[in-house]
C-alpha positions as CSV (number, residue, x, y, z in Angstrom):
1,X,37.3,15.0,2.3
2,X,34.9,16.3,-0.4
3,X,32.8,14.0,-2.5
4,X,31.6,14.7,-6.0
5,X,28.9,12.9,-7.9
6,X,29.3,11.8,-11.5
7,X,27.4,9.6,-13.9
8,X,29.3,7.1,-16.0
9,X,27.1,5.4,-18.7
10,X,24.3,3.8,-16.7
11,X,26.0,4.1,-13.2
12,X,25.9,6.8,-10.6
13,X,29.2,7.3,-8.7
14,X,30.4,9.0,-5.6
15,X,33.9,10.2,-6.5
16,X,36.9,11.1,-4.2
17,X,40.2,12.4,-5.6
18,X,43.1,10.2,-4.7
19,X,45.4,11.7,-2.1
20,X,48.9,10.8,-0.9
21,X,49.0,7.1,0.2
22,X,51.4,5.7,2.8
23,X,52.5,2.1,2.6
24,X,49.6,0.8,4.8
25,X,47.0,3.0,3.0
26,X,48.2,1.7,-0.4
27,X,47.8,-1.9,0.7
28,X,44.2,-1.0,2.0
29,X,43.4,0.6,-1.4
30,X,44.7,-2.4,-3.4
31,X,42.7,-4.8,-1.3
32,X,39.6,-2.7,-1.8
33,X,40.0,-2.4,-5.6
34,X,40.9,-6.1,-6.3
35,X,38.2,-7.7,-4.2
36,X,34.4,-7.7,-3.9
37,X,33.8,-7.2,-0.2
38,X,30.3,-7.6,1.2
39,X,29.0,-4.6,3.0
40,X,31.3,-2.1,1.2
41,X,30.5,0.1,-1.8
42,X,32.1,-1.3,-5.0
43,X,35.1,0.8,-6.0
44,X,37.1,1.4,-9.1
45,X,40.1,3.6,-9.9
46,X,40.1,6.1,-12.8
47,X,42.9,8.3,-14.1
48,X,42.3,11.3,-16.3
49,X,44.5,14.4,-17.1
50,X,47.0,13.4,-14.6
51,X,44.5,13.0,-11.8
52,X,43.4,9.8,-10.1
53,X,40.0,9.3,-8.6
54,X,38.1,6.6,-6.8
55,X,34.6,5.9,-8.1
56,X,32.2,4.3,-5.7
57,X,29.2,2.7,-7.4
58,X,26.0,4.1,-5.7
59,X,23.5,3.2,-8.4
60,X,20.1,2.5,-7.0
61,X,21.2,3.2,-3.4
62,X,20.2,5.9,-0.9
63,X,22.0,7.4,2.0
64,X,20.7,6.8,5.6
65,X,20.4,10.5,6.1
66,X,18.1,10.8,3.0
67,X,15.9,7.8,3.9
68,X,15.3,9.0,7.4
69,X,15.2,12.7,6.8
70,X,11.5,12.8,7.7
71,X,10.8,9.3,8.8
72,X,11.8,8.1,12.3
73,X,13.7,5.0,13.0
74,X,11.8,2.0,14.3
75,X,13.2,-1.1,16.0
76,X,13.3,-3.0,12.6
77,X,15.3,-0.1,11.0
78,X,17.8,0.0,13.9
79,X,18.3,-3.7,13.7
80,X,19.1,-3.9,10.0
81,X,21.4,-0.9,10.2
82,X,23.4,-2.1,13.1
83,X,23.6,-5.6,11.8
84,X,24.7,-4.2,8.4
85,X,27.6,-2.3,9.9
86,X,28.6,-5.4,11.9
87,X,28.5,-7.7,8.8
88,X,30.7,-5.2,6.9
89,X,33.2,-5.3,9.7
90,X,33.2,-9.1,9.6
91,X,33.8,-9.1,5.9
92,X,36.6,-6.6,6.2
93,X,38.5,-8.8,8.7
94,X,38.8,-11.5,6.0
95,X,40.7,-9.0,3.8
96,X,42.8,-7.5,6.5
97,X,41.1,-4.1,6.1
98,X,41.2,-1.7,9.1
99,X,38.0,-0.3,10.5
100,X,39.7,3.2,11.0
101,X,39.3,3.8,7.2
102,X,35.5,3.4,7.4
103,X,33.2,6.5,7.2
104,X,30.3,6.2,9.7
105,X,28.6,9.3,8.6
106,X,24.9,9.0,7.5
107,X,25.7,11.1,4.5
108,X,28.1,8.4,3.2
109,X,26.3,5.3,4.5
110,X,24.2,3.8,1.8
111,X,21.2,1.4,1.8
112,X,19.7,-0.7,-1.0
113,X,16.0,0.0,-0.4
114,X,14.8,-3.2,-2.1
115,X,16.5,-5.5,0.5
116,X,17.8,-3.1,3.2
117,X,21.4,-4.0,2.5
118,X,23.8,-1.6,4.2
119,X,26.9,-0.6,2.2
120,X,29.7,1.5,3.8
121,X,32.3,3.7,2.2
122,X,35.9,2.6,2.8
123,X,38.1,5.7,2.5
124,X,41.7,4.7,2.3
125,X,43.2,8.2,2.4
126,X,42.5,9.2,6.0
127,X,42.1,7.3,9.3
128,X,39.4,8.2,11.8
129,X,39.2,6.8,15.3
130,X,36.6,4.1,14.8
131,X,34.9,4.2,18.3
132,X,34.6,8.0,18.1
133,X,32.7,7.6,14.9
134,X,30.5,4.9,16.4
135,X,29.6,7.2,19.3
136,X,28.7,10.0,16.9
137,X,26.6,7.6,14.8
138,X,24.9,6.4,18.0
139,X,23.9,10.0,18.8
140,X,22.5,10.3,15.3
141,X,20.4,7.2,15.8
142,X,19.2,8.4,19.2
143,X,18.0,11.7,17.7
144,X,16.2,10.0,14.8
145,X,14.5,7.2,16.7
146,X,10.7,7.0,17.0
147,X,10.2,7.4,20.7
148,X,6.7,6.1,20.5
149,X,8.2,2.7,19.5
150,X,9.1,1.2,22.9
151,X,11.2,-1.6,21.4
152,X,13.2,1.0,19.4
153,X,13.7,3.2,22.4
154,X,15.1,0.3,24.5
155,X,17.4,-0.9,21.7
156,X,18.9,2.5,20.9
157,X,19.4,3.5,24.5
158,X,21.1,0.2,25.3
159,X,23.4,0.6,22.3
160,X,24.2,4.2,23.2
161,X,24.9,3.4,26.9
162,X,27.0,0.4,26.2
163,X,29.1,2.0,23.3
164,X,30.1,4.8,25.6
165,X,31.6,2.6,28.3
166,X,35.4,2.6,28.5
167,X,37.2,-0.4,27.0
168,X,34.2,-1.6,25.1
169,X,34.2,-2.6,21.4
170,X,31.6,-2.5,18.7
171,X,31.7,-6.3,18.2
172,X,31.2,-6.8,22.0
173,X,28.2,-4.6,22.1
174,X,26.7,-6.3,19.1
175,X,27.3,-9.7,20.6
176,X,25.2,-8.6,23.7
177,X,22.4,-6.9,21.7
178,X,22.1,-9.5,19.0
179,X,23.4,-12.9,20.1
180,X,21.7,-14.7,17.3
181,X,22.9,-14.8,13.7
182,X,21.6,-11.9,11.5
183,X,18.4,-12.9,9.8
184,X,17.9,-13.1,6.1
185,X,15.1,-11.3,4.2
186,X,11.8,-12.2,5.7
187,X,9.2,-14.0,3.7
188,X,6.7,-11.1,4.1
189,X,9.2,-8.7,2.4
190,X,9.6,-11.1,-0.6
191,X,5.8,-11.3,-1.0
192,X,5.7,-7.5,-0.8
193,X,8.2,-7.2,-3.7
194,X,6.1,-9.8,-5.7
195,X,2.9,-7.8,-5.1
196,X,4.6,-4.6,-6.2
197,X,5.7,-6.2,-9.5
198,X,2.2,-7.5,-10.1
199,X,0.7,-4.1,-9.5
200,X,3.3,-2.6,-11.9
201,X,2.3,-5.2,-14.6
202,X,-1.4,-4.3,-14.1
203,X,-0.6,-0.6,-14.4
204,X,1.2,-1.2,-17.7
205,X,-1.6,-3.3,-19.1
206,X,-4.2,-0.5,-18.3
207,X,-2.5,1.6,-21.0
208,X,-4.1,-0.4,-23.8
209,X,-6.8,1.7,-25.5
210,X,-10.4,0.3,-25.3
211,X,-10.7,1.0,-29.1
212,X,-8.1,-1.7,-29.7
213,X,-10.2,-4.2,-27.7
214,X,-13.3,-3.3,-29.7
215,X,-11.4,-3.7,-33.0
216,X,-10.3,-7.2,-32.0
217,X,-13.8,-8.1,-31.0
218,X,-15.4,-7.2,-34.3
219,X,-12.7,-8.4,-36.6
220,X,-13.1,-12.1,-35.8
221,X,-16.7,-12.4,-37.1
222,X,-15.9,-10.7,-40.3
223,X,-13.0,-13.1,-40.9
224,X,-15.2,-16.1,-40.3
225,X,-18.0,-14.8,-42.5
226,X,-15.5,-14.1,-45.3
227,X,-14.1,-17.6,-45.0
228,X,-17.6,-19.2,-45.2
229,X,-18.6,-17.1,-48.2
230,X,-15.4,-17.7,-50.0
231,X,-16.0,-21.5,-49.5
232,X,-19.5,-21.2,-51.0
233,X,-18.1,-19.4,-54.0
234,X,-15.4,-22.0,-54.4
235,X,-17.9,-24.9,-54.1
236,X,-20.0,-23.3,-56.8
237,X,-17.1,-23.2,-59.2
238,X,-16.3,-26.8,-58.4
239,X,-20.0,-27.9,-59.2
240,X,-19.8,-26.0,-62.5
241,X,-16.6,-27.7,-63.5
242,X,-18.0,-31.1,-62.7
243,X,-21.3,-30.4,-64.5
244,X,-23.4,-30.9,-61.4
245,X,-26.2,-28.5,-62.0
246,X,-25.1,-25.3,-63.8
247,X,-27.8,-23.1,-62.2
248,X,-26.9,-24.3,-58.7
249,X,-23.3,-23.7,-59.3
250,X,-23.9,-20.2,-60.6
251,X,-26.2,-19.4,-57.7
252,X,-23.6,-20.5,-55.1
253,X,-20.9,-18.6,-56.8
254,X,-23.0,-15.4,-56.9
255,X,-24.0,-15.8,-53.2
256,X,-20.4,-16.2,-52.1
257,X,-19.2,-13.3,-54.3
258,X,-22.0,-10.9,-53.0
259,X,-21.4,-11.9,-49.4
260,X,-17.7,-11.4,-49.6
261,X,-18.3,-7.9,-51.1
262,X,-20.7,-7.0,-48.3
263,X,-18.2,-8.1,-45.7
264,X,-15.6,-5.8,-47.2
265,X,-18.0,-2.9,-47.2
266,X,-19.1,-3.4,-43.6
267,X,-15.5,-3.6,-42.4
268,X,-14.6,-0.3,-44.0
269,X,-17.6,1.3,-42.4
270,X,-16.7,-0.1,-39.0
271,X,-13.1,1.2,-39.4
272,X,-14.3,4.7,-40.2
273,X,-16.5,4.7,-37.1
274,X,-13.5,3.7,-34.9
275,X,-11.4,6.5,-36.4
276,X,-14.2,9.0,-35.6
277,X,-14.4,7.7,-32.0
278,X,-10.7,8.2,-31.5
279,X,-10.9,11.9,-32.3
280,X,-14.0,13.3,-30.7
281,X,-14.9,16.9,-31.1
282,X,-15.6,18.7,-27.9
283,X,-18.1,21.6,-27.9
284,X,-17.5,24.1,-25.1
285,X,-20.5,26.1,-24.0
286,X,-19.9,29.4,-22.3
287,X,-21.8,30.0,-19.1
288,X,-21.9,33.8,-19.6
289,X,-22.0,35.8,-22.8
290,X,-18.8,37.4,-23.9
291,X,-18.8,41.2,-23.3
292,X,-17.5,43.3,-26.1
293,X,-14.6,45.6,-25.4
294,X,-15.5,49.2,-25.9
295,X,-13.1,51.1,-28.1
296,X,-12.0,54.5,-27.0
297,X,-10.2,57.1,-29.0
298,X,-7.6,57.9,-26.4
299,X,-6.7,57.1,-22.8
300,X,-7.4,59.8,-20.3
301,X,-4.2,59.0,-18.5
302,X,-1.1,58.1,-20.6
303,X,0.7,56.4,-17.7
304,X,1.5,52.7,-18.0
305,X,-0.1,50.5,-15.4
306,X,2.3,48.2,-13.6
307,X,1.0,44.7,-13.4
308,X,1.4,42.9,-10.1
309,X,4.2,40.4,-10.0
310,X,2.1,38.0,-7.9
311,X,-0.8,37.7,-10.3
312,X,-0.2,33.9,-10.5
313,X,0.2,32.0,-7.3
314,X,1.8,28.6,-7.5
315,X,-0.4,25.7,-6.3
316,X,2.7,23.7,-5.5
317,X,1.5,20.5,-7.0
318,X,2.5,18.0,-9.7
319,X,0.1,16.8,-12.4
320,X,0.9,13.5,-14.0
321,X,0.5,13.6,-17.8
322,X,-1.2,10.3,-18.1
323,X,-4.8,9.2,-18.7
324,X,-5.7,9.6,-15.0
325,X,-4.1,13.0,-14.6
326,X,-3.0,12.1,-11.1
327,X,-2.4,15.2,-8.9
328,X,0.4,15.1,-6.2
329,X,0.1,18.1,-3.8
330,X,3.4,19.1,-2.3
331,X,2.0,19.6,1.1
332,X,5.2,19.6,3.2
333,X,8.9,19.9,2.5
334,X,11.2,18.1,1.9
335,X,8.7,16.0,-0.2
336,X,10.0,12.6,-1.5
337,X,8.6,10.6,-4.4
338,X,9.4,7.0,-5.2
339,X,8.0,3.4,-5.1
340,X,9.1,2.4,-1.6
341,X,6.0,3.5,0.4
342,X,7.7,3.5,3.8
343,X,10.5,5.8,2.7
344,X,8.5,8.4,0.6
345,X,5.8,10.9,1.0
346,X,3.9,9.8,-2.2
347,X,4.4,6.2,-3.6
348,X,4.3,5.8,-7.3
349,X,3.6,2.4,-8.9
350,X,5.9,2.3,-11.8
351,X,9.0,0.0,-12.3
352,X,10.8,2.8,-14.1
353,X,10.7,4.9,-11.0
354,X,13.3,4.2,-8.3
355,X,12.4,3.3,-4.7
356,X,13.5,6.7,-3.5
357,X,13.6,8.7,-6.8
358,X,13.5,12.5,-6.2
359,X,12.7,15.1,-3.5
360,X,11.3,18.6,-3.6
361,X,12.6,21.3,-1.2
362,X,11.4,24.8,-0.4
363,X,13.6,27.8,0.2
364,X,12.1,29.5,3.1
365,X,13.5,32.9,2.1
366,X,12.7,33.0,-1.6
367,X,9.7,30.6,-1.4
368,X,11.1,28.8,-4.5
369,X,10.7,25.1,-4.9
370,X,13.6,23.0,-6.1
371,X,13.8,19.4,-7.3
372,X,16.7,17.1,-6.4
373,X,17.6,13.7,-8.0
374,X,18.2,11.1,-5.3
375,X,20.6,8.9,-7.2
376,X,17.8,7.4,-9.3
377,X,18.4,4.6,-11.8
378,X,16.5,6.1,-14.8
379,X,17.1,9.7,-13.8
380,X,15.2,12.9,-13.1
381,X,14.7,15.3,-16.0
382,X,14.0,19.0,-15.8
383,X,12.5,20.2,-19.1
384,X,14.2,17.4,-20.9
385,X,17.6,17.9,-19.2
386,X,18.8,15.1,-17.0
387,X,20.0,16.1,-13.5
388,X,23.1,14.6,-12.0
389,X,22.8,12.6,-8.8
390,X,22.2,15.0,-5.9
391,X,21.9,18.0,-8.3
392,X,19.2,20.6,-7.3
393,X,17.2,22.6,-9.8
394,X,14.7,25.4,-9.1
395,X,11.3,24.8,-10.7
396,X,8.5,27.1,-11.7
397,X,4.9,26.8,-12.9
398,X,4.8,25.0,-16.3
399,X,8.1,23.2,-15.9
400,X,8.1,19.5,-16.9
401,X,9.6,17.0,-14.5
402,X,10.2,13.4,-15.7
403,X,11.0,10.5,-13.3
404,X,11.6,7.4,-15.3
405,X,8.7,7.1,-17.7
406,X,6.4,9.3,-15.6
407,X,6.0,12.9,-16.8
408,X,4.7,15.6,-14.4
409,X,4.0,19.3,-14.9
410,X,4.6,21.6,-11.9
411,X,1.8,24.1,-11.2
């Protein structure tokens, strides 16, 4: 079983090549393809060049192994994961799907970070003993649980002890651990999502230049003055046509005409000042005088000097190419960037960036840093080239990394 990752239009897909199907497995595959089943990854069938592949839609989703690579599981995390697996099994029963075709491997178990929905991969080509998978998954949870969270420790040890008992079932264990009905999204989580959107809107509004605001502020008085003076000139013409004081009419006309002319002159001067402010000239003063290079007729030694290969040392940081020039130091590896604060090492407030967008890894032997796209919606770009989901790319000083609309330079 070897998965590939492909991008189709705006979707990211986990792809498995179709293998030989028995009668039962064919039925399982047809039920999966023809129905939308809660708790399972959506699946479609594609044929090309005589090969048939199953495409699982993983757009905007992250694997459990990725989400908890550095972060430990707390009681709330264990609860939504176990309930998510249980809900998927309940949905499968309605479509007569067998649990032996599920893959309970954290590398293939996906989560929607925005609402913590668990989505499992139903693999109809190979059966795996379900309870053996559950025990292996319980061991994974035991290793990645935060042992400082007492509630989490009690929950995971109860689950691990009960699931290893002979004759037990996953449904029976869940009934004892969670007798109540699985809860919906809490109100606090909804408010958190609303707050994130509001912060994103504030960030987008900050990009408006101050010069535009100043231009709007000074344009309105000019327009009003122009209207008033144009009215005076028009009233003067009207008085002249009606014979109501020729001198008064001429005076009003001249006042309006001269005032309108002055408004146009002042508006051009103001516009020229704004253009000057937009392109300031920076004068750089040198702290020390520049020493002149002495010329010599010939070198005493004609050997070429070998420059050190380690003249430049990477600072291992990302510099955002925005007005604030935000610096993100890559202090520990793997280093994850996204908008979901509890799942990343550096949260970014930008709706074009995915909840868990990309991560940076360090090769301990070569000391080279690589960037990996984590199945992001708007993609991770390396010097303008989009990386496939899960693809890794070595980066060096000066390389440009783009996540959504955010552009960074690696130093």
